[in-house]
N, C-alpha and C positions, 0 to 999 in steps of 0.2 A: 451503561450494556452493551454504549458503540465499540471502545476498546476490547472487549472480552472476546464481541465478536471475530474484530482483525486477528484478533491473533491470537482465536482457533482454530481460525484459516490459515496461519502464518505458521502453528505449531505442526497440522494438519503437512502442508506443505514440505517445512525444513523437516520431516520424514519421510519422502516423496523421493525416491530416485532422481539424476536432472534426467534420465529422458525415460520418465516413467509419463505415459500422455495424461496420466490423472491432472498433471503439472498446470493443465490450459484450463480445468473446471476450475483451479486454486486461483486463477489467475483472474479467470472470468469474475469470477465470486470477490477479490476485491478491489476489481477495478467498479466494480458496479457498487460496494458499500463503500470506497472512497471516493466515488464521483457523488454520492447524496448530497451531502452537507458540506458545500467549501469550512465553512468555517469551524466546524467538528473534525474535520480530516487536516484541519491547521492545526489546532489542537495537540490533534493525538502526533502531530512527527516530533513535534518540540520537545515530546514529553519519553522517545521511541529510542529505544540502544541500539549498538552500532547492530549487531546479528539484527533485527527486525528491519532495519532504515535497509539493509541488504537484501533481504529478502522482498521486499516491496519496492525496493529502484525496477523489479525486473517487470512493474508496472505504473514507473512515475509518465512515460511519453502516453498512455490510454488514458489515465487518472487528466495528463495535464488537459489532453485535445477533451476532453469527456468538461472541463471546469470551463477553460477558454479563462485561467486567472492568473492574472501576475502575481497578486499574491504568494499563489501556489508557487510560481516560478524562485519568485526569489527566496523563498524556505526551503525550497530542494539547492537551493545554493547557498544557504549556511548552515547546511547540515554538514558536516563532519565526514 
């Protein structure tokens, strides 16, 4: 369920022009979802493809601030 929600948001985000103000709404949705449960987020990051990571990287800092987790930071450093 979590993966489907994140991927649905990423799918919509991918279709938006980089100057579209709706991007901020998608960022907020991602930040909230990825900040809910650290372990679920960490597990998801391990199975993401490069395109997903690219879009998720837009909100890495905000999620890191919300989670306050060294494990999260370590996983980010391990991503290709």
